NUSE-40546 format. One record per residue: residue in three letters; x, y, z of N, C-alpha, C in turn; residue number from 1. Coordinates in steps of 0.02 Angstrom, whole numbers, padded with zeros to 5 digits, m for minus. Each point is the difference from the previous one (the first is absolute). Layout:
REM residues N
residuo, n.c1, n.c2, n.c3, ca.c1, ca.c2, ca.c3, c.c1, c.c2, c.c3, num
ala, X, Y, Z, X, Y, Z, X, Y, Z, NUM
...
This chain:
REM residues 292
residuo, n.c1, n.c2, n.c3, ca.c1, ca.c2, ca.c3, c.c1, c.c2, c.c3, num
met, 05616, 14820, 00049, m00043, 00040, 00044, m00021, 00065, m00031, 1
glu, 00045, 00030, m00041, m00014, 00066, m00026, m00060, 00000, m00047, 2
his, m00017, m00057, m00029, m00058, m00003, m00045, m00064, m00018, 00036, 3
arg, 00005, m00014, 00066, m00059, m00013, 00042, m00043, m00058, m00027, 4
leu, 00033, m00050, m00029, m00037, m00055, m00030, m00035, m00044, 00052, 5
phe, 00026, 00000, 00062, m00027, m00046, 00050, m00045, 00034, 00051, 6
glu, m00018, 00062, m00013, m00045, 00035, 00045, m00072, m00016, m00018, 7
ala, m00037, m00025, 00049, m00069, m00021, m00011, m00048, 00056, 00022, 8
asn, m00034, 00030, m00049, m00049, 00051, 00014, m00070, m00028, m00014, 9
pro, m00052, 00026, 00032, m00068, m00025, m00013, m00017, 00002, m00075, 10
asp, m00024, m00056, m00024, m00019, m00004, m00071, m00060, m00047, m00005, 11
pro, m00061, 00029, m00005, m00061, m00041, m00002, m00004, m00046, m00061, 12
lys, 00042, 00012, m00050, m00002, m00041, m00060, 00039, m00066, 00008, 13
lys, 00041, m00005, 00052, 00041, m00060, 00009, m00019, m00037, 00064, 14
pro, 00003, m00067, m00001, m00011, m00038, 00061, 00060, 00011, 00047, 15
lys, m00013, m00001, 00066, 00053, 00014, 00049, 00034, m00065, 00022, 16
phe, 00065, 00006, 00014, 00037, m00057, 00027, 00052, 00027, 00050, 17
phe, m00005, m00025, 00061, 00046, 00022, 00054, 00041, m00060, 00024, 18
leu, 00064, 00011, 00011, 00042, m00052, 00029, 00054, 00031, 00043, 19
thr, 00024, m00040, 00047, 00054, 00023, 00044, 00041, m00061, 00020, 20
ala, 00054, 00012, 00035, 00043, m00055, 00024, 00024, 00018, 00070, 21
ala, 00029, m00049, 00034, 00024, 00012, 00068, 00048, 00059, 00002, 22
phe, m00012, 00045, 00046, 00043, 00060, 00004, 00068, m00019, 00029, 23
pro, 00054, 00030, m00025, 00066, m00015, 00028, 00011, 00036, 00066, 24
tyr, 00038, m00033, 00045, 00023, 00033, 00061, 00060, 00044, m00020, 25
pro, m00001, 00064, 00013, 00058, 00042, m00017, 00053, m00002, 00055, 26
asn, 00024, m00060, 00016, 00055, m00007, 00048, 00064, m00023, m00035, 27
gly, 00000, 00007, m00066, 00056, m00017, m00041, m00020, 00009, m00073, 28
pro, 00047, m00003, m00046, m00018, 00008, m00071, m00037, m00061, m00026, 29
val, m00040, 00009, m00052, m00034, m00058, m00029, 00052, m00046, m00033, 30
his, m00017, m00065, m00003, 00047, m00050, m00026, m00034, m00044, m00051, 31
met, 00030, m00056, m00018, m00027, m00043, m00053, m00067, m00030, 00019, 32
gly, m00010, m00011, 00065, m00065, m00025, 00022, m00055, 00050, m00015, 33
his, 00015, 00064, 00011, m00048, 00052, m00017, m00012, 00004, m00075, 34
ala, 00053, m00011, m00038, m00006, 00002, m00073, m00052, m00050, m00023, 35
arg, 00001, m00060, 00028, m00050, m00050, m00017, m00070, 00022, 00022, 36
thr, m00003, 00026, 00062, m00065, 00020, 00028, m00035, 00052, m00043, 37
tyr, 00037, 00049, m00027, m00031, 00055, m00036, m00001, m00009, m00076, 38
thr, 00042, m00045, m00025, m00002, m00014, m00072, m00064, m00037, m00019, 39
ile, m00022, m00045, 00043, m00061, m00039, m00014, m00061, 00045, m00008, 40
pro, m00015, 00044, 00049, m00058, 00044, m00010, 00010, 00051, m00057, 41
asp, 00063, 00018, m00012, 00013, 00047, m00055, m00018, m00031, m00067, 42
val, 00018, m00064, m00008, m00018, m00036, m00062, m00076, m00002, m00007, 43
leu, m00035, m00015, 00055, m00073, m00003, m00002, m00030, 00068, m00016, 44
ala, 00028, 00053, 00031, m00026, 00068, m00013, 00007, 00018, m00074, 45
arg, 00057, m00016, m00029, 00011, 00016, m00071, m00047, m00041, m00045, 46
phe, m00010, m00063, 00019, m00044, m00043, m00039, m00072, 00026, 00000, 47
lys, m00023, 00021, 00059, m00069, 00026, 00005, m00008, 00066, m00037, 48
arg, 00052, 00041, m00001, m00004, 00062, m00040, m00007, m00017, m00074, 49
met, 00037, m00051, m00022, m00005, m00021, m00071, m00069, m00026, m00016, 50
gln, m00036, m00025, 00051, m00068, m00024, m00010, m00051, 00057, 00002, 51
gly, 00024, 00061, 00013, m00045, 00057, 00000, m00024, 00023, 00068, 52
tyr, 00028, m00027, 00053, m00021, 00020, 00067, 00035, 00064, 00022, 53
asn, m00035, 00038, 00042, 00030, 00058, 00034, 00031, m00026, 00064, 54
val, 00066, m00010, 00000, 00035, m00036, 00054, 00029, 00048, 00051, 55
leu, m00016, m00012, 00063, 00030, 00038, 00055, 00048, m00046, 00038, 56
phe, 00064, 00018, m00002, 00053, m00039, 00034, 00038, 00048, 00045, 57
pro, m00021, 00006, 00065, 00034, 00045, 00046, 00058, m00035, 00035, 58
met, 00035, 00035, 00044, 00054, m00031, 00039, 00002, 00031, 00069, 59
gly, 00003, m00044, 00050, 00006, 00022, 00070, 00065, m00024, 00030, 60
phe, 00017, 00028, 00058, 00060, m00020, 00036, m00019, m00014, 00072, 61
his, 00023, m00057, 00025, m00023, m00026, 00064, 00045, 00026, 00057, 62
tyr, m00021, 00056, 00029, 00039, 00030, 00055, m00017, m00032, 00068, 63
thr, m00060, m00027, 00007, m00023, m00025, 00065, 00032, m00067, 00017, 64
gly, m00004, m00019, 00064, 00031, m00062, 00022, 00068, 00013, 00031, 65
thr, 00034, m00053, 00020, 00063, 00008, 00036, 00064, m00009, m00040, 66
pro, m00001, m00025, m00063, 00064, m00010, m00035, 00043, 00062, m00005, 67
ile, m00031, 00057, m00014, 00038, 00062, m00007, 00028, 00021, 00068, 68
ile, m00041, m00005, 00052, 00023, 00019, 00067, 00056, m00045, 00023, 69
ala, m00005, m00066, m00015, 00051, m00048, 00022, 00068, 00017, m00029, 70
ile, 00001, 00018, m00064, 00064, 00017, m00032, 00026, 00067, 00026, 71
ala, m00044, 00048, 00008, 00021, 00065, 00027, 00031, m00008, 00070, 72
asp, m00030, m00043, 00040, 00026, m00014, 00067, 00069, m00033, m00004, 73
ala, 00008, m00046, m00048, 00064, m00035, m00009, 00055, 00049, m00020, 74
ile, m00017, 00047, m00043, 00049, 00051, m00021, 00017, 00046, 00059, 75
ala, m00051, 00018, 00038, 00012, 00043, 00058, 00045, m00035, 00052, 76
arg, m00005, m00067, 00003, 00043, m00038, 00047, 00069, m00011, m00029, 77
gly, 00010, 00018, m00063, 00066, m00008, m00031, 00016, m00071, m00022, 78
glu, m00051, m00040, m00017, 00013, m00069, m00021, 00038, 00001, m00067, 79
lys, 00060, m00028, 00001, 00045, 00004, m00057, m00027, m00036, m00062, 80
ser, m00036, m00055, 00010, m00025, m00038, m00058, m00048, 00042, m00041, 81
trp, m00044, 00038, 00034, m00048, 00042, m00036, 00034, 00060, m00031, 82
ile, 00047, 00030, 00037, 00035, 00059, m00026, 00040, m00019, m00063, 83
asn, 00033, m00058, 00002, 00039, m00024, m00058, m00046, m00012, m00059, 84
leu, m00058, m00030, 00012, m00048, m00014, m00053, m00024, 00064, m00034, 85
phe, m00017, 00049, 00040, m00028, 00061, m00028, 00053, 00042, m00037, 86
val, 00061, 00002, 00028, 00052, 00042, m00030, 00033, m00035, m00059, 87
asn, 00021, m00063, 00009, 00041, m00034, m00050, m00040, m00038, m00052, 88
val, m00062, m00018, 00016, m00042, m00037, m00048, m00053, 00045, m00031, 89
phe, m00036, 00036, 00042, m00053, 00044, m00025, 00026, 00068, m00023, 90
gly, 00062, 00016, 00018, 00029, 00063, m00023, m00028, 00062, 00033, 91
val, m00022, m00007, 00062, m00027, 00058, 00037, 00058, 00042, 00025, 92
pro, 00002, 00065, m00015, 00053, 00043, 00026, m00001, 00001, 00077, 93
lys, 00059, 00002, 00030, 00004, m00003, 00073, m00037, 00058, 00033, 94
glu, 00000, 00058, m00032, m00035, 00057, 00030, m00076, m00012, 00000, 95
glu, m00024, m00038, m00050, m00071, m00018, m00002, m00016, m00054, 00051, 96
leu, 00046, m00047, 00008, m00011, m00056, 00046, m00011, 00024, 00071, 97
glu, 00035, 00052, 00019, m00008, 00027, 00068, m00073, 00022, 00011, 98
lys, m00033, 00023, m00052, m00069, 00023, 00005, m00050, m00058, 00004, 99
phe, 00024, m00061, m00017, m00044, m00058, 00000, m00020, m00022, 00070, 100
lys, 00029, 00031, 00051, m00021, m00015, 00068, m00072, 00022, 00011, 101
glu, m00023, 00045, m00043, m00070, 00022, 00000, m00038, m00043, m00051, 102
pro, m00044, m00045, 00021, m00033, m00047, m00046, m00035, 00033, m00059, 103
leu, m00034, 00056, 00013, m00037, 00032, m00054, 00047, 00027, m00054, 104
tyr, 00058, 00025, 00021, 00048, 00025, m00049, 00024, m00057, m00045, 105
met, 00016, m00057, 00031, 00023, m00057, m00039, m00054, m00024, m00049, 106
ala, m00062, m00001, 00023, m00055, m00022, m00043, m00007, 00046, m00060, 107
arg, 00003, 00064, 00012, m00007, 00048, m00056, 00059, m00004, m00048, 108
tyr, 00059, m00013, 00028, 00060, m00006, m00043, m00008, m00059, m00048, 109
phe, m00017, m00059, 00026, m00006, m00058, m00043, m00064, 00000, m00042, 110
his, m00049, 00038, 00023, m00060, 00011, m00041, 00021, 00031, m00067, 111
glu, 00039, 00053, 00004, 00022, 00034, m00061, 00047, m00043, m00042, 112
val, 00046, m00036, 00034, 00046, m00044, m00036, m00039, m00054, m00037, 113
ser, m00049, m00029, 00033, m00040, m00053, m00031, m00042, 00027, m00057, 114
lys, m00027, 00059, 00008, m00041, 00030, m00052, 00042, 00011, m00064, 115
ile, 00060, 00024, 00009, 00045, 00011, m00058, 00013, m00066, m00035, 116
ser, 00011, m00054, 00038, 00013, m00065, m00030, m00060, m00025, m00039, 117
met, m00060, 00012, 00026, m00061, m00021, m00035, m00010, 00039, m00064, 118
ile, 00015, 00065, 00002, m00006, 00041, m00060, 00051, m00023, m00053, 119
asp, 00062, m00013, 00023, 00052, m00024, m00046, m00019, m00067, m00031, 120
ala, m00037, m00041, 00039, m00022, m00066, m00026, m00056, 00007, m00051, 121
gly, m00030, 00059, m00003, m00053, 00012, m00050, m00069, m00023, 00020, 122
tyr, m00012, m00010, 00065, m00065, m00023, 00022, m00054, 00052, m00016, 123
ser, m00057, m00025, m00023, m00054, 00045, m00023, m00044, 00023, 00057, 124
ile, 00031, 00031, 00049, m00034, 00023, 00061, m00023, 00072, m00009, 125
asp, m00059, 00015, 00025, m00024, 00069, 00001, 00027, 00032, 00064, 126
trp, 00055, 00036, m00006, 00034, 00027, 00059, m00037, 00058, 00032, 127
arg, m00053, 00023, m00030, m00043, 00049, 00034, m00036, m00033, 00058, 128
arg, m00008, m00066, m00004, m00036, m00038, 00052, 00049, m00035, 00047, 129
glu, 00056, 00032, 00014, 00051, m00026, 00045, m00019, 00018, 00072, 130
phe, 00012, m00046, 00047, m00017, 00015, 00070, 00042, m00044, 00047, 131
ala, m00002, 00016, 00064, 00031, m00041, 00052, m00054, m00021, 00049, 132
thr, 00011, m00055, 00034, m00052, m00026, 00045, m00010, 00042, 00062, 133
ile, 00043, 00050, 00011, m00011, 00045, 00057, m00036, 00063, m00021, 134
asp, m00015, 00007, m00065, m00038, 00058, m00022, m00069, m00002, 00031, 135
pro, m00025, 00057, 00024, m00066, 00001, 00034, m00056, m00030, m00041, 136
gln, m00001, 00014, m00066, m00055, m00025, m00040, 00001, m00077, m00006, 137
phe, 00061, m00028, m00002, 00005, m00073, m00004, m00019, m00031, 00067, 138
ser, 00022, 00029, 00055, m00018, m00025, 00066, m00076, 00000, 00010, 139
lys, m00032, 00054, m00022, m00073, 00004, 00005, m00033, m00055, m00042, 140
phe, 00028, m00013, m00058, m00027, m00053, m00043, 00004, m00068, 00034, 141
ile, 00056, m00015, 00033, 00007, m00063, 00036, m00048, m00004, 00058, 142
his, m00007, 00055, 00037, m00047, 00001, 00056, m00071, m00013, m00026, 143
trp, m00017, 00031, m00056, m00067, m00009, m00029, m00011, m00073, m00019, 144
gln, 00051, m00033, m00029, m00007, m00070, m00020, m00014, m00044, 00061, 145
phe, 00040, 00009, 00052, m00008, m00042, 00060, m00067, 00013, 00034, 146
gln, m00021, 00062, 00000, m00065, 00016, 00031, m00057, m00034, m00038, 147
lys, 00004, 00001, m00067, m00052, m00032, m00040, 00000, m00076, 00010, 148
leu, 00060, m00029, 00004, 00004, m00072, 00011, m00028, m00019, 00069, 149
lys, 00013, 00043, 00049, m00026, m00013, 00067, m00076, 00006, 00001, 150
glu, m00026, 00050, m00035, m00073, 00010, m00002, m00035, m00060, m00032, 151
lys, 00034, m00032, m00048, m00030, m00058, m00034, 00014, m00066, 00035, 152
gly, 00034, 00004, 00058, 00011, m00060, 00039, 00059, m00043, m00022, 153
phe, 00043, 00027, m00044, 00058, m00038, m00023, 00060, 00008, 00046, 154
ile, m00003, 00047, 00046, 00054, 00010, 00048, m00029, m00003, 00070, 155
val, 00027, m00043, 00041, m00022, m00006, 00070, 00062, 00003, 00045, 156
gln, m00011, 00021, 00061, 00055, 00004, 00047, 00007, m00066, 00037, 157
gly, 00062, m00024, 00006, 00012, m00063, 00034, 00074, m00007, 00016, 158
thr, 00022, m00060, 00016, 00070, m00012, 00015, 00026, m00056, m00045, 159
his, 00062, 00005, m00019, 00033, m00053, m00038, 00075, 00010, 00007, 160
pro, 00040, m00052, m00009, 00073, 00006, 00008, 00030, 00046, m00053, 161
val, 00047, 00041, 00020, 00036, 00043, m00046, 00073, 00003, 00020, 162
gly, 00043, 00018, m00048, 00069, 00015, 00018, 00000, 00064, 00041, 163
trp, 00042, 00005, 00051, m00003, 00057, 00045, 00070, 00028, 00013, 164
cys, 00006, 00066, m00003, 00063, 00034, 00016, m00004, 00027, 00070, 165
pro, 00036, m00029, 00048, m00004, 00024, 00070, 00030, 00070, 00009, 166
arg, 00046, 00020, m00044, 00029, 00067, 00007, m00049, 00054, m00020, 167
asp, m00031, m00009, m00059, m00047, 00050, m00025, m00072, m00013, 00022, 168
lys, m00011, m00059, 00031, m00066, m00019, 00026, m00054, 00005, m00055, 169
met, 00013, m00038, m00054, m00048, m00001, m00055, 00008, m00065, m00039, 170
pro, m00054, m00023, m00033, 00006, m00060, m00041, 00041, 00014, m00062, 171
val, 00036, m00051, m00024, 00041, 00007, m00059, m00010, m00059, m00047, 172
ser, 00004, 00014, m00065, m00001, m00053, m00050, 00070, m00002, m00032, 173
met, 00008, m00041, m00051, 00066, m00007, m00031, 00026, 00066, m00026, 174
his, m00043, 00039, m00033, 00023, 00063, m00031, 00011, 00055, 00051, 175
asp, m00018, m00013, 00063, 00013, 00049, 00052, 00068, m00010, 00033, 176
thr, 00035, m00054, m00017, 00065, m00013, 00030, 00056, 00028, m00043, 177
lys, 00057, 00009, 00031, 00057, 00032, m00035, 00023, m00041, m00060, 178
asp, 00003, m00066, 00006, 00026, m00042, m00054, m00054, m00044, m00031, 179
asp, m00064, 00021, 00004, m00055, m00039, m00027, m00001, m00071, 00028, 180
val, 00006, m00005, 00066, m00001, m00064, 00034, m00071, m00015, 00022, 181
glu, m00026, m00058, m00018, m00068, m00019, 00019, m00001, m00018, 00074, 182
pro, m00039, 00035, 00041, m00004, m00018, 00072, m00026, m00071, 00009, 183
glu, 00033, m00038, 00043, m00022, m00068, 00013, m00052, 00000, 00056, 184
ile, m00056, m00033, m00012, m00053, m00005, 00049, m00008, m00074, 00018, 185
gly, 00021, m00018, 00060, m00004, m00070, 00021, m00069, m00017, 00026, 186
asp, m00019, m00062, m00006, m00065, m00023, 00024, 00012, m00063, 00042, 187
phe, 00010, 00009, 00065, 00016, m00055, 00045, m00062, m00020, 00041, 188
val, 00000, m00063, 00021, m00049, m00024, 00048, 00034, m00003, 00068, 189
leu, m00033, 00027, 00051, 00028, m00002, 00068, m00028, m00058, 00039, 190
leu, 00045, m00040, 00028, m00019, m00056, 00043, 00017, 00020, 00071, 191
tyr, m00050, 00000, 00044, 00009, 00026, 00067, 00023, m00055, 00048, 192
phe, 00066, m00009, 00005, 00028, m00042, 00052, m00004, 00039, 00066, 193
lys, m00012, m00035, 00056, m00007, 00034, 00064, 00041, m00035, 00054, 194
asp, 00023, 00040, 00049, 00033, m00031, 00057, m00052, m00016, 00054, 195
lys, 00023, m00026, 00057, m00047, m00021, 00052, m00039, 00058, 00030, 196
asp, 00025, 00062, m00009, m00035, 00059, 00026, m00046, 00032, m00051, 197
gly, m00005, m00030, m00060, m00044, 00027, m00051, 00031, 00054, m00044, 198
val, 00065, 00013, 00009, 00034, 00049, m00043, 00006, m00030, m00070, 199
ile, m00014, 00040, m00051, m00001, m00023, m00069, 00068, 00009, m00033, 200
tyr, 00023, m00053, m00033, 00061, 00001, m00040, m00021, m00014, m00073, 201
pro, m00022, 00051, m00036, m00028, m00013, m00067, 00054, m00020, m00050, 202
ala, m00009, m00057, m00031, 00047, m00023, m00051, m00030, 00014, m00069, 203
ala, 00037, 00036, m00042, m00025, 00017, m00067, 00022, m00054, m00049, 204
thr, m00046, m00022, m00042, 00016, m00053, m00047, m00039, 00008, m00064, 205
leu, 00028, m00027, m00054, m00035, m00003, m00064, m00033, m00068, m00010, 206
arg, 00014, m00046, 00046, m00027, m00068, m00005, m00031, m00020, 00067, 207
pro, m00058, 00026, 00017, m00030, m00013, 00066, m00016, m00074, 00012, 208
glu, m00010, m00039, m00054, m00018, m00070, 00009, 00056, m00041, 00030, 209
thr, 00062, 00027, m00002, 00056, m00038, 00028, 00003, 00003, 00076, 210
val, m00044, 00040, 00031, 00001, 00006, 00073, m00014, m00067, 00034, 211
phe, m00034, m00046, m00036, m00014, m00066, 00029, 00065, m00037, 00016, 212
gly, 00052, 00014, m00038, 00063, m00035, 00011, 00052, 00041, 00036, 213
ala, m00019, 00059, 00027, 00048, 00043, 00034, 00023, m00033, 00065, 214
ile, 00066, m00008, 00007, 00027, m00031, 00061, 00041, 00049, 00042, 215
asn, 00007, 00062, m00026, 00034, 00052, 00039, m00015, 00068, m00031, 216
val, 00020, 00053, 00035, m00004, 00069, m00026, 00071, 00028, m00002, 217
trp, 00018, 00030, m00058, 00067, 00028, m00008, 00000, 00074, 00018, 218
val, 00053, 00023, 00033, 00012, 00072, 00010, 00074, 00013, m00012, 219
asn, 00015, 00061, m00018, 00070, 00020, m00010, 00027, 00025, 00066, 220
pro, 00048, m00035, 00030, 00025, 00020, 00066, 00034, 00068, 00001, 221
asn, 00023, 00023, m00058, 00037, 00064, m00004, m00045, 00059, m00016, 222
ala, m00062, m00013, m00020, m00046, 00053, m00020, m00034, 00030, 00062, 223
thr, m00025, 00061, m00009, m00035, 00034, 00055, m00075, m00014, m00007, 224
tyr, m00029, m00024, 00055, m00072, m00014, 00003, m00032, 00047, 00051, 225
val, m00065, 00004, m00003, m00036, 00042, 00048, m00061, m00037, 00025, 226
lys, m00018, 00016, 00061, m00066, m00018, 00025, m00042, 00063, m00008, 227
ala, m00056, m00006, m00035, m00039, 00059, m00016, m00075, m00014, 00008, 228
lys, m00035, 00052, 00016, m00073, m00003, 00002, m00026, 00019, m00069, 229
val, m00027, m00050, m00035, m00024, 00011, m00068, m00076, m00010, 00000, 230
asp, m00036, 00055, m00010, m00073, m00003, 00001, m00026, m00036, 00062, 231
asn, 00027, 00020, 00058, m00022, m00024, 00065, 00019, m00073, 00014, 232
arg, 00045, m00028, m00040, 00026, m00067, 00015, 00076, 00003, 00003, 233
ile, 00030, m00042, 00040, 00072, 00000, 00009, 00033, m00046, m00051, 234
trp, 00045, 00029, m00041, 00036, m00037, m00051, 00075, 00003, 00014, 235
val, 00035, m00051, m00023, 00073, 00001, m00003, 00020, m00005, m00073, 236
ile, 00032, 00052, m00026, 00017, 00005, m00071, 00067, 00036, m00006, 237
ser, 00028, 00000, m00060, 00063, 00037, m00011, m00014, 00075, 00005, 238
glu, 00052, 00037, 00017, m00007, 00073, 00005, m00020, 00029, m00067, 239
asn, 00028, m00026, m00054, m00017, 00024, m00066, m00074, m00012, m00016, 240
thr, m00025, m00058, 00020, m00071, m00015, m00011, m00045, 00049, 00037, 241
ala, 00018, 00015, 00061, m00040, 00047, 00040, m00004, 00068, m00035, 242
tyr, 00056, 00021, m00029, 00001, 00064, m00036, m00045, m00003, m00060, 243
arg, 00003, m00054, m00039, m00041, m00005, m00061, m00074, m00008, 00016, 244
leu, m00016, m00029, 00056, m00071, m00008, 00019, m00034, 00068, 00012, 245
thr, 00040, 00050, 00018, m00030, 00066, 00012, m00028, 00031, m00064, 246
phe, 00020, m00027, m00058, m00025, 00025, m00064, m00057, m00044, m00027, 247
gln, m00024, m00047, 00041, m00050, m00048, m00024, m00062, 00001, 00044, 248
leu, m00021, 00059, 00018, m00062, 00010, 00039, 00002, m00038, 00066, 249
arg, 00059, m00008, 00027, 00009, m00032, 00065, 00023, 00051, 00052, 250
lys, m00025, m00007, 00060, 00023, 00041, 00055, 00053, m00039, 00038, 251
val, 00062, 00025, 00000, 00056, m00036, 00028, 00032, 00040, 00057, 252
glu, 00007, m00033, 00058, 00032, 00031, 00058, 00055, m00046, 00025, 253
ile, 00063, 00023, m00005, 00057, m00041, 00020, 00004, m00004, 00077, 254
ile, 00006, m00061, 00025, 00006, m00010, 00073, 00073, m00010, 00020, 255
glu, 00036, m00042, m00038, 00072, m00010, 00014, 00035, m00026, m00062, 256
lys, 00067, 00009, m00002, 00041, m00025, m00055, 00052, m00049, 00028, 257
phe, 00019, m00049, m00041, 00050, m00048, 00021, 00027, m00038, m00060, 258
lys, 00055, m00034, 00009, 00029, m00041, m00053, m00038, m00067, m00004, 259
gly, 00001, m00029, m00060, m00036, m00062, m00011, 00023, m00057, 00044, 260
glu, 00063, 00003, 00022, 00026, m00054, 00042, m00040, m00009, 00064, 261
lys, m00034, 00053, 00022, m00041, m00004, 00060, m00059, m00048, m00009, 262
leu, m00020, m00012, m00062, m00059, m00042, m00014, 00018, m00074, m00004, 263
leu, 00064, m00015, m00006, 00021, m00070, m00009, m00020, m00042, 00060, 264
gly, m00027, m00059, m00015, m00020, m00045, 00053, m00073, 00005, 00019, 265
leu, m00033, 00054, m00021, m00072, 00005, 00013, m00037, m00055, m00037, 266
arg, m00059, m00017, 00025, m00042, m00048, m00035, m00066, 00034, m00016, 267
leu, m00019, m00004, m00064, m00059, 00035, m00024, m00052, m00049, m00026, 268
arg, m00063, 00018, 00009, m00054, m00045, m00020, m00017, 00009, m00074, 269
asn, 00003, m00056, m00037, m00019, m00001, m00070, m00075, 00016, m00005, 270
pro, m00020, 00051, m00038, m00071, 00021, m00001, m00047, m00052, m00031, 271
val, 00027, m00049, m00036, m00042, m00050, m00033, 00001, m00067, 00037, 272
thr, 00060, m00024, 00016, 00005, m00066, 00032, m00007, 00004, 00075, 273
gly, 00012, 00058, 00029, m00003, 00007, 00072, 00062, m00023, 00036, 274
glu, 00049, m00026, m00036, 00062, m00024, 00031, 00047, 00059, 00013, 275
tyr, 00041, m00007, 00053, 00050, 00051, 00016, 00066, m00019, m00034, 276
val, 00029, 00049, m00036, 00062, m00011, m00037, 00053, 00049, 00025, 277
pro, 00064, m00017, m00005, 00053, 00044, 00025, 00018, 00057, m00047, 278
val, 00027, 00053, 00028, 00027, 00056, m00039, 00075, m00013, m00008, 279
leu, 00023, m00004, m00063, 00070, m00017, m00014, 00034, 00057, m00039, 280
pro, 00067, 00004, 00004, 00036, 00054, m00035, 00012, m00015, m00073, 281
ala, m00002, 00053, m00041, 00015, m00006, m00072, 00018, 00069, m00026, 282
thr, 00063, 00009, m00019, 00022, 00065, m00025, m00027, 00015, m00070, 283
phe, m00029, m00051, m00033, m00028, 00013, m00067, m00067, 00036, 00005, 284
val, m00029, 00005, 00059, m00063, 00035, 00008, 00012, 00075, m00009, 285
asp, m00034, 00030, m00048, 00008, 00072, m00015, m00052, 00040, 00038, 286
pro, 00021, 00043, 00046, m00049, 00039, 00039, m00040, 00049, m00042, 287
lys, 00022, 00011, m00063, m00036, 00047, m00043, m00054, m00034, m00042, 288
ile, m00004, m00066, 00004, m00050, m00037, m00039, m00053, m00028, 00046, 289
gly, m00063, 00008, m00020, m00054, m00026, 00041, 00000, 00032, 00069, 290
thr, m00002, m00042, 00052, 00000, 00026, 00068, 00068, m00009, 00034, 291
gly, 00050, m00027, m00038, 00066, m00009, 00028, 00007, m00065, 00038, 292
């Protein structure tokens, strides 16, 4: 660094070459996965310099999103697994760990730790062009990009399924979760079985064509079900399903709650064949899957 070999200054005599790589989340020290991520562009940067290019290789740090907040919350709650990881594996002093309850402090701490590791690795980064995604100039740059894409018609407003955090009330992707868990998005078909009064008992399935052979409807006698007004129609579904429907552009109003055993013996009309089939008990029915 002291020789400033990797600092890219304007030079009209040389062709320009810019490259970057995915910014690290500063919620822990960089590891071997990061070594692979940044060694590849570093090799390319050095190769292009040897070809005579004026190479700009900056580095950013990804402060935005929920991974940093999730870990800070876990430390604030005193979760032993995270505390053990940070103290005994990452070598964070206990007096510093106490400050990690503040997400921004933790991000800045690992920002500096990661930067030192990158310098020690010898990466040919121009550290004058170092930034974080919460820096005002970077945020403005992102806003400008999205505005331009919208003006050109590449971004439109609409609806589509996303992973959703009910606590923070925001969509989440894999990198927004504490352990990089990919949110599962199910795609079920609802078959509207009905009783003689027209109340809907929606059965969720991945194989709707099998409804032709349906000879009964299963419910879990030990699970809690509800009768609810869903978008102005009366449904009978599991309590868990009613809760999840509130995050799916549905208006849900609970009318009553009861155990599944109350439904046993009912006869429901198959929506395709028109035949009435009985409701039977099955403890293998998971009230958290489909409609319960």
